[in-house]
C-alpha positions as CSV (number, residue, x, y, z in Angstrom):
1,X,-102.0,9.0,-210.9
2,X,-102.1,9.4,-214.7
3,X,-103.4,5.8,-215.0
4,X,-106.1,6.5,-212.4
5,X,-107.2,9.6,-214.3
6,X,-107.3,7.7,-217.6
7,X,-109.5,5.0,-216.0
8,X,-111.9,7.7,-214.7
9,X,-112.0,9.4,-218.1
10,X,-112.7,6.1,-219.8
11,X,-115.4,5.4,-217.3
12,X,-117.0,8.8,-217.8
13,X,-116.9,8.4,-221.5
14,X,-118.6,5.0,-221.3
15,X,-121.3,6.4,-219.1
16,X,-121.9,9.3,-221.5
17,X,-122.1,6.9,-224.4
18,X,-124.5,4.7,-222.5
19,X,-126.7,7.8,-221.7
20,X,-126.6,8.9,-225.4
21,X,-127.6,5.4,-226.6
22,X,-130.4,5.3,-224.0
23,X,-131.6,8.8,-225.1
24,X,-131.7,7.7,-228.7
25,X,-133.7,4.6,-227.8
26,X,-136.1,6.7,-225.8
27,X,-136.6,9.1,-228.7
28,X,-137.2,6.3,-231.2
29,X,-139.7,4.6,-228.9
30,X,-141.5,7.9,-228.4
31,X,-141.5,8.6,-232.2
32,X,-143.2,5.2,-232.8
33,X,-145.2,4.9,-229.5
34,X,-146.8,8.4,-229.2
35,X,-148.6,8.2,-232.6
36,X,-149.8,4.7,-231.7
37,X,-151.0,5.9,-228.4
38,X,-152.9,8.8,-230.0
39,X,-154.4,6.5,-232.6
40,X,-155.7,3.9,-230.0
41,X,-157.0,6.5,-227.6
42,X,-158.7,8.7,-230.2
43,X,-160.2,5.7,-232.0
44,X,-161.8,4.3,-228.8
45,X,-164.1,1.3,-229.1
46,X,-162.6,-2.1,-229.6
47,X,-159.1,-0.6,-230.3
48,X,-159.1,1.0,-226.9
49,X,-160.2,-2.3,-225.3
50,X,-157.2,-4.0,-227.0
51,X,-154.8,-1.2,-225.9
52,X,-156.1,-1.2,-222.3
53,X,-156.0,-5.0,-222.1
54,X,-152.4,-5.1,-223.4
55,X,-151.3,-2.4,-220.9
56,X,-153.1,-4.2,-218.1
57,X,-151.6,-7.6,-218.9
58,X,-148.1,-6.3,-219.3
59,X,-148.4,-4.2,-216.2
60,X,-149.7,-7.0,-214.0
61,X,-147.0,-9.3,-215.2
62,X,-144.3,-6.7,-214.5
63,X,-145.7,-5.9,-211.1
64,X,-146.0,-9.6,-210.1
65,X,-142.5,-10.3,-211.4
66,X,-141.1,-7.5,-209.2
67,X,-143.1,-8.4,-206.1
68,X,-142.3,-12.1,-206.4
69,X,-138.7,-11.2,-205.8
70,X,-139.7,-10.0,-202.3
71,X,-142.3,-12.3,-200.9
72,X,-142.8,-16.0,-200.2
73,X,-145.0,-17.7,-201.2
74,X,-145.1,-16.0,-204.6
75,X,-148.1,-14.4,-206.2
76,X,-149.9,-16.9,-208.5
77,X,-149.5,-15.3,-211.9
78,X,-152.5,-17.0,-213.5
79,X,-154.8,-16.2,-210.6
80,X,-153.9,-12.5,-210.5
81,X,-154.2,-12.2,-214.3
82,X,-157.7,-13.7,-214.2
83,X,-158.7,-11.3,-211.3
84,X,-157.3,-8.3,-213.3
85,X,-159.3,-9.4,-216.4
86,X,-162.5,-9.5,-214.4
87,X,-161.8,-6.0,-213.1
88,X,-161.1,-4.6,-216.6
89,X,-164.3,-6.2,-218.0
90,X,-166.3,-4.8,-215.0
91,X,-164.9,-1.2,-215.5
92,X,-165.7,-1.4,-219.2
93,X,-169.3,-2.7,-218.8
94,X,-170.3,-1.2,-215.4
95,X,-167.9,1.0,-213.6
96,X,-170.1,1.5,-210.6
97,X,-169.8,-2.2,-209.7
98,X,-166.0,-2.0,-209.4
99,X,-166.0,-1.7,-205.6
100,X,-168.3,-4.7,-205.2
101,X,-166.2,-6.8,-207.6
102,X,-163.0,-5.7,-205.8
103,X,-164.5,-6.8,-202.5
104,X,-165.5,-10.2,-203.9
105,X,-161.9,-10.5,-205.2
106,X,-160.6,-9.7,-201.8
107,X,-162.6,-12.6,-200.4
108,X,-161.4,-14.8,-203.2
109,X,-157.7,-13.9,-202.5
110,X,-158.2,-14.5,-198.8
111,X,-159.8,-17.9,-199.4
112,X,-157.0,-18.8,-201.8
113,X,-154.5,-18.0,-199.1
114,X,-156.3,-20.0,-196.5
115,X,-156.7,-23.0,-198.7
116,X,-153.0,-22.9,-199.7
117,X,-152.0,-23.3,-196.1
118,X,-150.0,-20.1,-196.0
119,X,-149.6,-18.2,-192.8
120,X,-149.4,-14.4,-193.2
121,X,-150.9,-11.6,-195.2
122,X,-148.0,-10.5,-197.4
123,X,-149.2,-12.2,-200.5
124,X,-152.8,-11.1,-199.9
125,X,-151.7,-7.5,-199.5
126,X,-149.4,-7.6,-202.5
127,X,-152.1,-9.2,-204.7
128,X,-154.7,-6.6,-203.7
129,X,-152.3,-3.7,-204.2
130,X,-151.5,-5.0,-207.7
131,X,-155.2,-5.2,-208.6
132,X,-155.8,-1.6,-207.6
133,X,-152.5,-0.3,-209.0
134,X,-152.8,-1.8,-212.5
135,X,-156.2,-2.8,-213.8
136,X,-158.3,-0.3,-211.7
137,X,-156.0,2.5,-212.6
138,X,-155.6,1.6,-216.3
139,X,-159.3,0.9,-216.5
140,X,-160.0,4.6,-216.0
141,X,-159.0,5.0,-219.7
142,X,-162.4,3.6,-220.5
143,X,-164.2,6.1,-218.3
144,X,-163.5,9.1,-220.5
145,X,-165.7,7.5,-223.2
146,X,-168.7,7.9,-220.9
147,X,-168.2,11.7,-220.5
148,X,-169.3,14.3,-223.0
149,X,-166.1,15.7,-224.6
150,X,-164.2,13.2,-222.6
151,X,-161.3,13.1,-225.1
152,X,-160.4,16.6,-224.1
153,X,-160.1,15.6,-220.5
154,X,-158.2,12.4,-221.4
155,X,-155.5,14.4,-223.1
156,X,-155.0,16.4,-219.9
157,X,-153.6,13.3,-218.3
158,X,-150.8,13.1,-220.9
159,X,-150.2,16.8,-221.0
160,X,-149.6,16.8,-217.3
161,X,-147.5,13.5,-217.3
162,X,-145.3,14.5,-220.3
163,X,-144.7,18.1,-219.3
164,X,-143.9,17.0,-215.7
165,X,-141.4,14.3,-216.8
166,X,-139.7,16.6,-219.3
167,X,-139.4,19.7,-217.1
168,X,-138.3,17.7,-214.1
169,X,-135.6,16.0,-216.0
170,X,-134.1,19.1,-217.6
171,X,-134.6,21.4,-214.5
172,X,-133.1,18.8,-212.2
173,X,-130.2,18.3,-214.5
174,X,-129.5,22.0,-214.8
175,X,-129.9,23.3,-211.2
176,X,-130.9,20.3,-209.1
177,X,-128.5,19.6,-206.2
178,X,-130.6,18.7,-203.2
179,X,-132.2,15.3,-203.5
180,X,-135.9,14.9,-202.5
181,X,-135.9,11.2,-201.6
182,X,-132.4,9.7,-202.2
183,X,-133.3,6.3,-200.6
184,X,-136.1,5.9,-203.1
185,X,-134.9,7.7,-206.3
186,X,-131.3,9.0,-206.0
187,X,-131.4,11.1,-209.1
188,X,-134.6,13.1,-208.4
189,X,-134.1,16.6,-206.9
190,X,-136.3,19.1,-205.2
191,X,-135.7,21.6,-208.0
192,X,-136.7,19.0,-210.6
193,X,-139.9,18.2,-208.8
194,X,-140.8,21.9,-208.4
195,X,-139.9,22.5,-212.1
196,X,-142.2,19.7,-213.1
197,X,-145.1,21.0,-211.1
198,X,-144.7,24.6,-212.5
199,X,-144.3,23.3,-216.0
200,X,-147.4,21.1,-215.8
201,X,-149.5,24.0,-214.4
202,X,-148.4,26.3,-217.2
203,X,-148.8,23.7,-219.9
204,X,-152.3,23.0,-218.7
205,X,-153.2,26.7,-219.0
206,X,-151.8,26.7,-222.5
207,X,-153.7,23.5,-223.3
208,X,-156.9,25.2,-222.0
209,X,-156.3,28.2,-224.1
210,X,-156.0,26.0,-227.2
211,X,-159.2,24.1,-226.3
212,X,-161.1,27.4,-225.8
213,X,-159.8,29.0,-229.1
214,X,-160.2,26.0,-231.4
215,X,-162.6,23.5,-229.9
216,X,-165.1,25.7,-227.9
217,X,-164.2,23.9,-224.7
218,X,-163.9,26.6,-222.1
219,X,-163.0,26.3,-218.4
220,X,-161.6,29.1,-216.2
221,X,-157.8,29.3,-216.5
222,X,-157.4,28.8,-212.7
223,X,-159.0,25.4,-212.9
224,X,-156.5,24.3,-215.5
225,X,-153.7,25.8,-213.4
226,X,-154.9,24.0,-210.2
227,X,-155.4,20.6,-211.9
228,X,-152.0,20.9,-213.4
229,X,-150.5,21.5,-210.0
230,X,-152.4,18.6,-208.3
231,X,-152.0,16.3,-211.3
232,X,-148.2,16.8,-211.4
233,X,-147.9,16.1,-207.7
234,X,-150.0,13.0,-208.1
235,X,-148.0,11.9,-211.1
236,X,-144.7,12.3,-209.2
237,X,-146.1,10.3,-206.3
238,X,-146.8,7.6,-208.9
239,X,-143.3,7.8,-210.1
240,X,-141.9,7.4,-206.6
241,X,-144.3,4.5,-205.9
242,X,-142.9,2.6,-208.8
243,X,-139.4,3.5,-207.7
244,X,-140.1,2.2,-204.2
245,X,-141.2,-1.2,-205.6
246,X,-138.1,-1.4,-207.9
247,X,-135.7,-0.3,-205.2
248,X,-137.0,-2.9,-202.8
249,X,-137.0,-5.6,-205.5
250,X,-133.5,-4.5,-206.5
251,X,-134.3,-4.0,-210.2
252,X,-133.6,-1.0,-212.5
253,X,-136.7,-1.5,-214.7
254,X,-139.9,-3.5,-214.5
255,X,-139.1,-5.0,-217.9
256,X,-137.5,-4.1,-221.3
257,X,-140.5,-4.1,-223.5
258,X,-140.0,-0.4,-224.4
259,X,-136.5,0.3,-225.5
260,X,-135.0,3.2,-223.5
261,X,-138.0,3.4,-221.2
262,X,-138.0,0.0,-219.6
263,X,-141.4,-1.6,-219.0
264,X,-145.1,-0.4,-219.2
265,X,-145.1,0.5,-215.5
266,X,-141.8,2.4,-216.0
267,X,-143.4,4.5,-218.7
268,X,-146.9,4.9,-217.3
269,X,-146.1,5.1,-213.5
270,X,-147.1,8.7,-213.3
271,X,-150.0,8.4,-215.7
272,X,-151.6,5.8,-213.5
273,X,-151.9,8.2,-210.6
274,X,-153.1,11.1,-212.8
275,X,-155.9,9.2,-214.5
276,X,-158.4,8.9,-211.6
277,X,-157.7,12.5,-210.6
278,X,-158.5,13.9,-214.0
279,X,-161.6,11.6,-214.2
280,X,-162.9,13.2,-210.9
281,X,-162.0,16.6,-212.3
282,X,-164.1,15.8,-215.4
283,X,-167.1,14.7,-213.4
284,X,-167.0,18.0,-211.4
285,X,-166.5,20.4,-214.3
286,X,-168.2,18.9,-217.4
287,X,-171.3,20.9,-216.6
288,X,-169.5,24.2,-217.1
289,X,-167.3,23.3,-220.1
């Protein structure tokens, strides 16, 4: 009995040490990564193009690597990278042509499948999902350059994403017992999700107050509150979507490019779903800000 208890104590100690090391790695990555992110987003122009291109390339490689564990025949990496590049270029130069280009790429993917002699639509579906999930979503980072005071809207994406993730983690750890979707993400709790939503809404109201006080960017507080709620829900759906892919592919992280965080899609899973929502919010409210 004593030997069994000792084994359990050693195991718990090892788990705590692993968690502490992971937390240290996350903190150091954030210390380096957040200023870099701020620099590239605030600079815009060619630096933003470089940043979005890197995120898209890394994201599409991570997505393809995960999905290729699940389907046969596998996604052609070169083919999907070329299609993603075309979408990114289109979004940068002419956003309103994206649907047409996406439809043309759908035809191209279908033709590729037919010519390859494959029977089935798994690879077609997976390829098209990847093109929407990664380049189209990340490409929205360009769109805030086309909006007056767009940088203020762009920061909303990260205020919502970071406040949701932080609050959900600590609230879930403190009082979370009931799991929200244990088959998808065993550690996420209902309390954590609700805490993340509330925190995002309140942080957005605070963010709006700062914008109004120091930058003369004024919107009604209830709009900030509402977009915080909806953005947090969208972001958590993005988190669960990434978890679904990883759970099915039987991987813990998409990659290890970001120490303590995993891959690009691990870090930006919620951000991807928030980006188009905030862009739509910007289009509807820029006239009154």
